[in-house]
KOLVO-588934 format. One record per residue (C-alpha): residue number from 0; x, y, z. Coordinates in nm, 2 decimals, decimal comma. Layout:
BEGIN
<k NUM	X X	Y Y	Z Z>
...
END
This chain:
BEGIN
<k 0	X 2,11	Y 1,99	Z 1,47>
<k 1	X 1,75	Y 1,95	Z 1,34>
<k 2	X 1,51	Y 1,83	Z 1,61>
<k 3	X 1,22	Y 1,60	Z 1,55>
<k 4	X 1,12	Y 1,50	Z 1,90>
<k 5	X 0,75	Y 1,57	Z 1,85>
<k 6	X 0,56	Y 1,71	Z 1,56>
<k 7	X 0,19	Y 1,76	Z 1,63>
<k 8	X -0,01	Y 1,68	Z 1,32>
<k 9	X -0,35	Y 1,77	Z 1,46>
<k 10	X -0,58	Y 1,69	Z 1,76>
<k 11	X -0,56	Y 1,32	Z 1,67>
<k 12	X -0,20	Y 1,25	Z 1,56>
<k 13	X 0,16	Y 1,33	Z 1,66>
<k 14	X 0,48	Y 1,22	Z 1,49>
<k 15	X 0,79	Y 1,18	Z 1,71>
<k 16	X 1,12	Y 1,00	Z 1,73>
<k 17	X 1,11	Y 0,62	Z 1,81>
<k 18	X 1,15	Y 0,53	Z 2,17>
<k 19	X 1,21	Y 0,20	Z 2,35>
<k 20	X 0,85	Y 0,20	Z 2,49>
<k 21	X 0,73	Y 0,17	Z 2,12>
<k 22	X 0,86	Y -0,18	Z 2,07>
<k 23	X 0,53	Y -0,36	Z 2,14>
<k 24	X 0,33	Y -0,13	Z 1,91>
<k 25	X 0,59	Y -0,15	Z 1,64>
<k 26	X 0,60	Y -0,53	Z 1,67>
<k 27	X 0,22	Y -0,53	Z 1,62>
<k 28	X 0,28	Y -0,36	Z 1,29>
<k 29	X 0,60	Y -0,53	Z 1,16>
<k 30	X 0,50	Y -0,88	Z 1,26>
<k 31	X 0,18	Y -0,86	Z 1,06>
<k 32	X 0,21	Y -1,06	Z 0,74>
<k 33	X -0,02	Y -0,81	Z 0,56>
<k 34	X 0,24	Y -0,54	Z 0,63>
<k 35	X 0,56	Y -0,74	Z 0,57>
<k 36	X 0,43	Y -0,86	Z 0,24>
<k 37	X 0,47	Y -0,51	Z 0,10>
<k 38	X 0,80	Y -0,45	Z 0,29>
<k 39	X 0,94	Y -0,75	Z 0,10>
<k 40	X 1,05	Y -0,91	Z 0,42>
<k 41	X 0,93	Y -1,19	Z 0,65>
<k 42	X 0,73	Y -1,07	Z 0,95>
<k 43	X 0,97	Y -0,93	Z 1,21>
<k 44	X 1,05	Y -1,09	Z 1,54>
<k 45	X 1,04	Y -0,90	Z 1,87>
<k 46	X 1,42	Y -0,90	Z 1,87>
<k 47	X 1,43	Y -0,75	Z 1,52>
<k 48	X 1,20	Y -0,47	Z 1,63>
<k 49	X 1,41	Y -0,40	Z 1,94>
<k 50	X 1,73	Y -0,38	Z 1,72>
<k 51	X 1,55	Y -0,14	Z 1,49>
<k 52	X 1,45	Y 0,08	Z 1,78>
<k 53	X 1,80	Y 0,07	Z 1,93>
<k 54	X 1,96	Y 0,17	Z 1,60>
<k 55	X 1,75	Y 0,49	Z 1,60>
<k 56	X 1,89	Y 0,61	Z 1,94>
<k 57	X 2,21	Y 0,76	Z 1,80>
<k 58	X 2,07	Y 0,88	Z 1,47>
<k 59	X 2,07	Y 1,26	Z 1,42>
<k 60	X 1,81	Y 1,41	Z 1,19>
<k 61	X 1,98	Y 1,55	Z 0,89>
<k 62	X 2,24	Y 1,28	Z 0,86>
<k 63	X 2,27	Y 1,14	Z 0,51>
<k 64	X 2,22	Y 0,77	Z 0,44>
<k 65	X 2,02	Y 0,65	Z 0,74>
<k 66	X 1,65	Y 0,65	Z 0,78>
<k 67	X 1,50	Y 0,89	Z 1,03>
<k 68	X 1,20	Y 0,71	Z 1,17>
<k 69	X 0,91	Y 0,91	Z 1,30>
<k 70	X 0,64	Y 0,70	Z 1,47>
<k 71	X 0,28	Y 0,80	Z 1,42>
<k 72	X 0,10	Y 0,82	Z 1,75>
<k 73	X -0,28	Y 0,81	Z 1,79>
<k 74	X -0,30	Y 1,06	Z 2,07>
<k 75	X -0,63	Y 0,95	Z 2,22>
<k 76	X -0,49	Y 0,59	Z 2,27>
<k 77	X -0,12	Y 0,69	Z 2,32>
<k 78	X -0,06	Y 0,41	Z 2,07>
<k 79	X 0,19	Y 0,39	Z 1,78>
<k 80	X -0,01	Y 0,31	Z 1,47>
<k 81	X 0,25	Y 0,37	Z 1,20>
<k 82	X 0,60	Y 0,47	Z 1,11>
<k 83	X 0,72	Y 0,73	Z 0,85>
<k 84	X 1,09	Y 0,71	Z 0,74>
<k 85	X 1,28	Y 0,99	Z 0,57>
<k 86	X 1,63	Y 0,91	Z 0,43>
<k 87	X 1,85	Y 1,19	Z 0,29>
<k 88	X 2,02	Y 1,03	Z -0,01>
<k 89	X 2,22	Y 1,33	Z -0,11>
<k 90	X 2,30	Y 1,64	Z 0,10>
<k 91	X 2,44	Y 1,83	Z -0,20>
<k 92	X 2,14	Y 1,76	Z -0,43>
<k 93	X 1,89	Y 1,78	Z -0,14>
<k 94	X 1,73	Y 1,45	Z -0,23>
<k 95	X 1,54	Y 1,22	Z 0,00>
<k 96	X 1,34	Y 0,90	Z 0,01>
<k 97	X 1,01	Y 0,85	Z 0,20>
<k 98	X 0,87	Y 0,52	Z 0,33>
<k 99	X 0,58	Y 0,44	Z 0,56>
<k 100	X 0,41	Y 0,15	Z 0,72>
<k 101	X 0,08	Y 0,15	Z 0,92>
<k 102	X -0,11	Y -0,09	Z 1,14>
<k 103	X -0,39	Y -0,22	Z 0,92>
<k 104	X -0,64	Y -0,20	Z 1,21>
<k 105	X -0,63	Y 0,18	Z 1,17>
<k 106	X -0,67	Y 0,22	Z 0,80>
<k 107	X -0,97	Y 0,39	Z 0,62>
<k 108	X -0,98	Y 0,69	Z 0,85>
<k 109	X -0,74	Y 0,93	Z 0,68>
<k 110	X -0,48	Y 0,89	Z 0,95>
<k 111	X -0,20	Y 0,77	Z 0,72>
<k 112	X -0,27	Y 1,05	Z 0,47>
<k 113	X -0,23	Y 1,32	Z 0,74>
<k 114	X 0,08	Y 1,15	Z 0,89>
<k 115	X 0,26	Y 1,11	Z 0,56>
<k 116	X 0,17	Y 1,47	Z 0,46>
<k 117	X 0,33	Y 1,58	Z 0,79>
<k 118	X 0,64	Y 1,37	Z 0,72>
<k 119	X 0,67	Y 1,54	Z 0,37>
<k 120	X 0,63	Y 1,88	Z 0,54>
<k 121	X 0,92	Y 1,79	Z 0,78>
<k 122	X 1,14	Y 1,67	Z 0,49>
<k 123	X 1,08	Y 1,99	Z 0,29>
<k 124	X 1,08	Y 2,25	Z 0,57>
<k 125	X 1,32	Y 2,11	Z 0,84>
<k 126	X 1,55	Y 1,88	Z 0,64>
<k 127	X 1,55	Y 2,14	Z 0,35>
<k 128	X 1,50	Y 1,87	Z 0,08>
<k 129	X 1,44	Y 1,97	Z -0,28>
<k 130	X 1,29	Y 1,64	Z -0,39>
<k 131	X 1,14	Y 1,35	Z -0,20>
<k 132	X 1,08	Y 1,02	Z -0,38>
<k 133	X 0,91	Y 0,70	Z -0,28>
<k 134	X 0,89	Y 0,35	Z -0,43>
<k 135	X 0,59	Y 0,13	Z -0,37>
<k 136	X 0,49	Y -0,23	Z -0,47>
<k 137	X 0,23	Y -0,20	Z -0,74>
<k 138	X 0,01	Y -0,44	Z -0,56>
<k 139	X -0,01	Y -0,20	Z -0,26>
<k 140	X -0,29	Y 0,02	Z -0,41>
<k 141	X -0,36	Y 0,18	Z -0,07>
<k 142	X -0,01	Y 0,33	Z -0,06>
<k 143	X 0,02	Y 0,45	Z -0,41>
<k 144	X -0,33	Y 0,60	Z -0,40>
<k 145	X -0,22	Y 0,78	Z -0,08>
<k 146	X 0,08	Y 0,92	Z -0,25>
<k 147	X -0,13	Y 1,04	Z -0,54>
<k 148	X -0,38	Y 1,21	Z -0,29>
<k 149	X -0,08	Y 1,40	Z -0,15>
<k 150	X 0,01	Y 1,53	Z -0,50>
<k 151	X 0,31	Y 1,30	Z -0,56>
<k 152	X 0,37	Y 1,23	Z -0,92>
<k 153	X 0,42	Y 0,88	Z -1,06>
<k 154	X 0,75	Y 0,89	Z -1,24>
<k 155	X 0,82	Y 0,53	Z -1,33>
<k 156	X 0,69	Y 0,18	Z -1,34>
<k 157	X 0,98	Y -0,05	Z -1,27>
<k 158	X 0,92	Y -0,40	Z -1,40>
<k 159	X 1,05	Y -0,69	Z -1,20>
<k 160	X 1,26	Y -0,45	Z -0,98>
<k 161	X 1,25	Y -0,69	Z -0,68>
<k 162	X 1,23	Y -1,06	Z -0,63>
<k 163	X 1,07	Y -1,20	Z -0,31>
<k 164	X 0,96	Y -1,55	Z -0,22>
<k 165	X 1,03	Y -1,66	Z -0,58>
<k 166	X 0,80	Y -1,39	Z -0,72>
<k 167	X 0,90	Y -1,09	Z -0,93>
<k 168	X 0,76	Y -0,76	Z -0,79>
<k 169	X 0,70	Y -0,44	Z -0,99>
<k 170	X 0,74	Y -0,10	Z -0,83>
<k 171	X 0,59	Y 0,24	Z -0,89>
<k 172	X 0,82	Y 0,54	Z -0,82>
<k 173	X 0,67	Y 0,86	Z -0,71>
<k 174	X 0,82	Y 1,20	Z -0,63>
<k 175	X 0,74	Y 1,55	Z -0,52>
<k 176	X 0,94	Y 1,87	Z -0,54>
<k 177	X 0,95	Y 2,13	Z -0,27>
<k 178	X 0,79	Y 2,40	Z -0,48>
<k 179	X 0,51	Y 2,16	Z -0,58>
<k 180	X 0,45	Y 2,08	Z -0,21>
<k 181	X 0,45	Y 2,46	Z -0,13>
<k 182	X 0,20	Y 2,53	Z -0,41>
<k 183	X -0,03	Y 2,24	Z -0,29>
<k 184	X -0,01	Y 2,36	Z 0,07>
<k 185	X -0,10	Y 2,72	Z -0,03>
<k 186	X -0,41	Y 2,62	Z -0,22>
END
C-alpha cells in the first residue's frame, strides 16, 4: 500500500492525510463563500466537513475513483491552510485528477504553489500516474495561473460546462504528463 501520512514540502509546509483534529481548520476554508464559489457549492456546514473527514479514514492511497485528500499544514502555526486532492481515474491508463482549495488568508506567499507542486510530485512518483489533469473555473485566475506556473498545459476551454446558482460557468482544463514534470524538475 502507498503511504501518504506526511510529506514534508519544506521548512514551512507539510502535506499529510486528513485527521479528525483538522475539522475546525477545514471548516474555516470550506465555509468561506470566496472558496465555495469556485467549488460550485454552497458554503459547507460543520457537519459536512466532519462527514468529509470521516470518509477519508478508510481510504487507501492508490484506490481508483475516490479522492485522496492531503491537507496542507503551515508548520509554524500547526494550522491546516489548504487541501490537495488526487483522484486516480484509471489504473490501467495511469490517469489522475488534481484539485485544491486554500484558505484565502494565506494567499500571495507562494504556499499554494509549493503545496500543489508537492501533490503533483506525489501523484507522479508514488501513485505512478502518467497524466494528471485539473479543471478550473475560468473566473478563478489565481488557480489557473498557479497551474501555469507549475508547467501545466491548458488543453481546453469548456464553454458552459457547469451551471450553478442559475449561472453558466466555463472551465479551463489543464494537464501535465509525468515526463514533462520530470523535465521541469530537472531544470
